[in-house]
C-alpha positions as CSV (number, residue, x, y, z in Angstrom):
1,M,0.0,0.0,0.0
2,S,1.4,3.4,-0.9
3,G,1.5,6.4,1.3
4,A,-0.7,8.4,-1.0
5,A,-3.8,9.9,0.6
6,R,-7.1,8.5,-0.7
7,T,-9.9,10.9,-1.6
8,P,-13.2,9.6,-0.2
9,A,-15.9,8.9,-2.8
10,P,-18.4,11.7,-3.2
11,T,-21.6,11.1,-1.4
12,A,-25.0,11.7,-3.0
13,T,-26.6,15.0,-2.1
14,P,-30.0,14.5,-0.6
15,A,-32.7,15.8,-2.9
16,I,-36.3,16.8,-2.4
17,T,-38.7,15.7,-5.1
18,I,-42.2,17.0,-5.8
19,D,-44.3,14.0,-6.9
20,R,-47.5,15.9,-7.0
21,L,-48.5,19.5,-6.8
22,I,-52.2,20.2,-6.8
23,F,-53.8,23.6,-7.5
24,N,-57.4,24.3,-6.8
25,I,-57.6,27.7,-8.4
26,P,-60.7,28.6,-10.5
27,G,-59.8,29.8,-14.0
28,L,-56.2,28.4,-13.9
29,T,-55.3,26.8,-17.2
30,G,-53.1,23.7,-17.4
31,T,-50.4,25.8,-19.1
32,D,-50.5,28.3,-16.2
33,A,-50.4,25.5,-13.6
34,A,-47.4,23.9,-15.3
35,A,-45.6,27.3,-15.4
36,I,-46.3,28.0,-11.8
37,A,-45.2,24.5,-10.7
38,R,-41.9,25.0,-12.5
39,E,-41.3,28.3,-10.8
40,V,-42.3,27.0,-7.4
41,A,-39.9,24.1,-7.8
42,G,-37.1,26.5,-8.9
43,R,-37.7,28.7,-5.9
44,L,-37.6,25.7,-3.5
45,A,-34.5,24.3,-5.2
46,S,-32.7,27.7,-4.8
47,A,-33.6,27.8,-1.1
48,G,-31.4,24.8,-0.5
49,I,-33.9,22.7,1.4
50,R,-32.5,19.2,2.1
51,E,-35.2,17.5,4.2
52,A,-39.0,17.8,4.1
53,P,-42.0,15.9,5.5
54,P,-43.7,13.5,3.2
55,R,-46.7,15.7,2.7
56,I,-47.3,19.5,3.0
57,G,-50.6,21.2,2.6
58,I,-51.1,25.0,2.4
59,T,-54.1,27.1,1.8
60,L,-53.8,30.7,0.6
61,G,-56.4,33.3,0.5
62,A,-57.4,35.4,-2.5
63,I,-54.4,36.0,-4.7
64,G,-54.1,38.6,-7.4
65,G,-51.2,39.3,-9.7
66,D,-49.4,37.3,-12.3
67,R,-48.0,33.8,-12.4
68,A,-44.7,34.9,-10.9
69,E,-46.4,36.5,-7.9
70,L,-48.6,33.4,-7.3
71,A,-45.5,31.2,-7.5
72,A,-43.7,33.4,-5.0
73,R,-46.6,33.2,-2.5
74,I,-46.9,29.4,-2.9
75,A,-43.1,28.9,-2.5
76,A,-43.0,31.2,0.5
77,A,-45.9,29.4,2.2
78,L,-44.2,26.0,1.6
79,L,-40.8,27.3,2.9
80,E,-42.5,28.5,6.1
81,R,-43.5,24.9,6.7
82,L,-40.0,23.6,5.9
83,V,-37.8,25.8,7.9
């Protein structure tokens, strides 16, 4: 055996997956829901969350504004439950 130092194998980084994201928003199209889901996922990913309970439910009151504002409110409400 040589005296060279061995570098440990990299370990897998824990990841959170979203298996299902359900919106109950009157008038929301499938296209809008998909865009909002992608933005929510991006916001959660950038927050660096490593662990989460198996299920999280949130209820938001009346929301105005565009898709980005809605995604921001959803992500913020989810992050409140995660941190």
